[in-house]
C-alpha positions as CSV (number, residue, x, y, z in Angstrom):
1,M,35.4,-3.7,-165.1
2,P,37.9,-2.5,-167.6
3,Q,36.8,0.3,-170.0
4,L,39.1,0.4,-173.0
5,Q,39.3,3.5,-175.1
6,S,41.3,3.8,-178.3
7,A,43.9,6.7,-178.4
8,L,46.6,7.8,-180.8
9,I,50.1,8.5,-179.7
10,Q,53.3,9.2,-181.7
11,C,56.4,7.1,-181.2
12,P,59.2,9.4,-179.8
13,Y,61.8,7.3,-181.7
14,C,60.5,6.7,-185.3
15,G,57.6,9.2,-185.3
16,E,55.0,6.6,-186.4
17,N,51.4,7.3,-185.2
18,L,50.2,4.3,-183.1
19,D,46.8,3.3,-181.9
20,I,46.8,2.1,-178.3
21,L,44.1,1.0,-175.9
22,V,43.8,2.8,-172.6
23,D,42.0,1.3,-169.6
24,T,39.9,4.3,-168.5
25,S,38.7,2.4,-165.4
26,I,42.2,3.2,-163.9
27,D,42.5,6.8,-162.7
28,E,46.3,7.1,-163.4
29,Q,48.7,4.8,-165.0
30,D,52.4,4.9,-166.2
31,Y,53.7,1.9,-168.2
32,I,56.1,0.8,-170.9
33,E,54.8,-0.4,-174.3
34,D,57.0,-1.3,-177.2
35,C,56.5,0.6,-180.5
36,Q,54.6,-1.6,-183.0
37,V,56.9,-0.4,-185.8
38,C,60.5,0.1,-184.4
39,C,60.1,-2.1,-181.3
40,R,61.7,0.5,-178.9
41,P,60.2,1.0,-175.4
42,I,57.8,3.9,-175.1
43,E,56.8,5.3,-171.6
44,I,53.1,6.0,-171.7
45,Y,51.3,8.0,-169.1
46,A,47.5,8.2,-169.0
47,S,45.0,9.6,-166.6
48,A,41.3,9.2,-166.7
49,D,38.2,10.5,-165.0
50,N,34.6,9.2,-165.4
51,G,35.7,6.8,-168.2
52,E,37.3,9.6,-170.3
53,I,41.0,10.1,-171.0
54,I,42.0,13.5,-169.6
55,E,45.8,13.4,-170.1
56,L,47.9,11.2,-172.3
57,W,51.6,11.4,-173.3
58,A,54.3,9.2,-174.7
59,R,58.0,9.7,-174.4
60,S,61.2,7.7,-174.8
61,D,62.1,5.7,-171.7
62,S,65.4,7.7,-171.4
63,E,63.7,11.2,-171.0
C-alpha cells in the first residue's frame, strides 16, 4: 500500500521550491518529474526506511 509523504525540493533550473509527494513504501527510487514552474525535467532520487524519507535530492537531468 503506497504511503505518500510531502517533501520540499528546489528546482535546479529556476530555484523555485516545490512540494512533491514521495511514496515511502518504496525503499529506493530514481525518477524524472517536470518542474511545476519552468517545466524542465528534474531527476529526483528518494530512499525511505520504515515509511520515512532518509535521503532526497533533486538535480538537473544533465548532471
